[in-house]
N, C-alpha and C positions, 0 to 999 in steps of 0.2 A: 504493500500500500504506500509506504513511504517512498519507495523507489519510483512508483508511478507519479506521486505528487511532485517529487524532485524533478523528474523528467518534464512534467508539464510546466513546472516553474521555470526550468531552463529554457524550454521552447518559447515561453512567453517573454522571458528576458531577451532572448535572441531576436524575437520579432520586434520588441520595443526598441532595441538598439538599431536594428535595421531601419525601422520607421524614422528614428531620429537622424540617422545617417543620410536619409533621403533629402538632401538639401544642397544648395548650390556649391558649398565648400566641402561637402561630404565629411564633416566632422561632428562630433557630439555637441560641442559648444554652440556651433551655429544651428544645429538641430533644435536645441533648447530655445535659442533666441527666436527662430522662425516659428516654431510651434507656440511659443509664448505670445508673439505678435498676433498670430491668428486667433488665439483664445481671447486675448485682450480686445481685439477689434470686434469680436462677436459678442462678448459679454458687456463691455463698457460702452461701445458705440453702436451695438446692434447693427453692424455693417451689412448693407445689402449691395449686391453687385449685379449690374445689368450689362449684358454683353460679355460675360466671362469667356465665352468660346472664342472671342477675338484676341485674347491674351496668348501670345506665343507659348507653346508648351515646351520648347527646347530649353535646356539648361543654359545654353550660350547662344541666344538668338541675335547677338550683335553683328555689326554695329547698329545699335538701336537707341533712340532717344525717347524716354518717357516724358511726355509733355503734358503738364496738368495745370489747371487753374489753382490758385493758392488761397485757401480759406482759413487755415489754422496750422499751428505748429505740429499737430498730430498727422497732417496730410501724408508725409513720407511713410510713416508706420502703417497707415491704412492701405496705401498702395502696395508697399512691400509685402504685406500680409496675404495678398491674393496672387502674387507673381511667383512662379517656380524658379525664376532666375534672380541673380543678385543685381540690385540697382545701386550704382554709385552716385550719391547725391552731391550737388553743389550747394554750398551754404555760406552765408555772410560771415566773415572773420569776426566781426564785432558781436556776433551771437554765440561765440565759442566759449561756453561756460567751462572754466578750468576744472571744476569738480567732475565733469563728464569727459575729461580728456581721454581716459581709457576707452570710452565708447567711440569717440570721434576717430581714434586710431584704428579700432577694431572695424568700424564701418568704412574706413578709408574715404572719409569725407574730403571733397575738394573744396578748400576754403578760399573765398574770394574777398579781396579788399574792396569794399564798396564806397570808400571815402573819397572818391574822386581821383585816385591815382591809377595809373596803368598797371594792370595785374596780368602781365603776359605769362607768368609762371602758371597760374591756374588755368588759363586758356590752353596753353601747351599741354598741360596734364590732361585736360578734358579731351582734347583732340587725340592725344596719344592713346588714351584709354579706349576711345571709340575705334580707332584704327587697329587696335589689338583685338577687336571683336567684343568689346565690353558694352554694357548698358549704362547710360547716363541719365540721371533724373534732373529735370530743369523745370522751374516755374517761370514761364516766359513773360508774365505780367510784371515781374520785378518787385512785387510786393503783395501784401494781403488784399484780397478783394473787399473793398469797403465802398459802398454797401455790397452785400452779397447778392448773387444772382445777376451780375453784370460782367461783361467781358472788357477788361481794361486793355490798353494798347500793348502789343507784344514787343519786347525789346528786339532791336535789329540784329544783335549779335547771334541770335539763333540761326539766322540765314547763313552766316559764314561758317559756323560749326557744321551745319548740314552739308554745305558745299565742299568743305575741306575733307570730310570723312565719308561722304556718300551714305550717311546713316539714314535708315528709315525712321519714321516717327509713329509712336503709339500714343494717340490722344486719349486723355482721361479727364472727365469732368467730375468734380467733387462737390457735394452739397450736404447740408444737414449737420455739419460739424459745429462744435461750440464756437459762437462768435464772441470771443473774449480777447482782451489785451491785458498783459502781453501774450504773444502767440503761444508760448509754452504752457499757459494755464489750461489750454484745451486738453492736455495730457491727462488731467485728473477730473475732467468734467464729462459726465455721461451725455450721450447724444443718440440720435437716430440718423446715422450717416449713410450716404449712398455714393457708390462709384459707378459711373457710366463709362463703359469702355467702347471706344470707337474703332473703326477699321484701321489697320496699319497703313500708313501713307508712305509709299516708296519715295526716295529722294528724287527720282526721275520724274515723278508726277508733278513736281513744283516748277518745272521749266528750267531755263538756262540762266536766269538772272537772280543771283542770291539776294540782291537788294529787295526783291519782292517777296521772298520766302516768308518773312515774319507776318506781313500783311495777309498773304494767302492763307497761312495757317490760322490766323485770327478769324478770317472770314469763314473758314471751314467750321471753327468752333461755334461762331454765331449762328450759322445756318443749321448746324447740327442740333444745338440745344435750344435755340429760339430766344436766348436772352438778349436784352438790349446792349448796345455798346456804351461804354463809359469812357469818353475821350478826355475827360478832365477829372481824373480821380484825385481824391485828397491825398496829401503827402503825409505818410506815417513813417518817419525815419527809423523808428525802433522796430518797424515791422517789415521793412523792405526785404525782398528776396535777393539771392545772389545773382540772378540773371542780369540785374541792372548793371552790375560791374562787368559781367561777361560782355555786355553790349559796349561798355566804355572801353574795354580792352581790345575787342575785336574789330570795332569800327574804325580804329586808327590804323593807318597804313604803317606796316612794320615788316622789315625783312624777316624777323623772327617768326611772325605769324604766317607770312607768305610761304615759308618753307617748313612750318611746323609739321 
């Protein structure tokens, strides 16, 4: 009897380990993080997903840019919780909380200086990551949507990144997240959040002029979700996303970027 119980226990343990190892990095630590994100999204934010079938199922579907509107600090966690591949996010340097440095390093966040200085280092790293077949997460509006349910202008830098890497774009619309400031407060507020997944957009579908890519992508979002445009969004310096600095860095002519 004890032998059978021990065998069953061993089989369950092996199945559990295998389940945890089924993650982008194929290690137990990441398995715990991934499963934890999924449980957190389901229990705390009661996350609903529409269009899940449109999410690439490959472990390494890159070069791919996950492009989403930005509603709250919890956005990256909700998106990552439904994707079978690892997303490397871009994040503003001034939101880099020192107490979470271990997590920033673990997640391999690409930090961007958004204080008006050229940040070619972050742009090069983003392009290098995509060219290596990675997945990059960007919030193209450059800041939190305020008010929610409107599409703010997309930063122009996204066009250059797409053009330099030939990356496809996976559009995602988020709504229902806690509308609180500061953005990180959304991590401990319950919500009824929703992700709407759009069809993957191949880079070639955007034409030959990278200068138009950002506007084209914005128009696709507007047409898709039916939200109005907000061409004069309020300025929330403490809430701005990293893409505003990507735009600042990439829209300047530079030999470093041209050959990155």
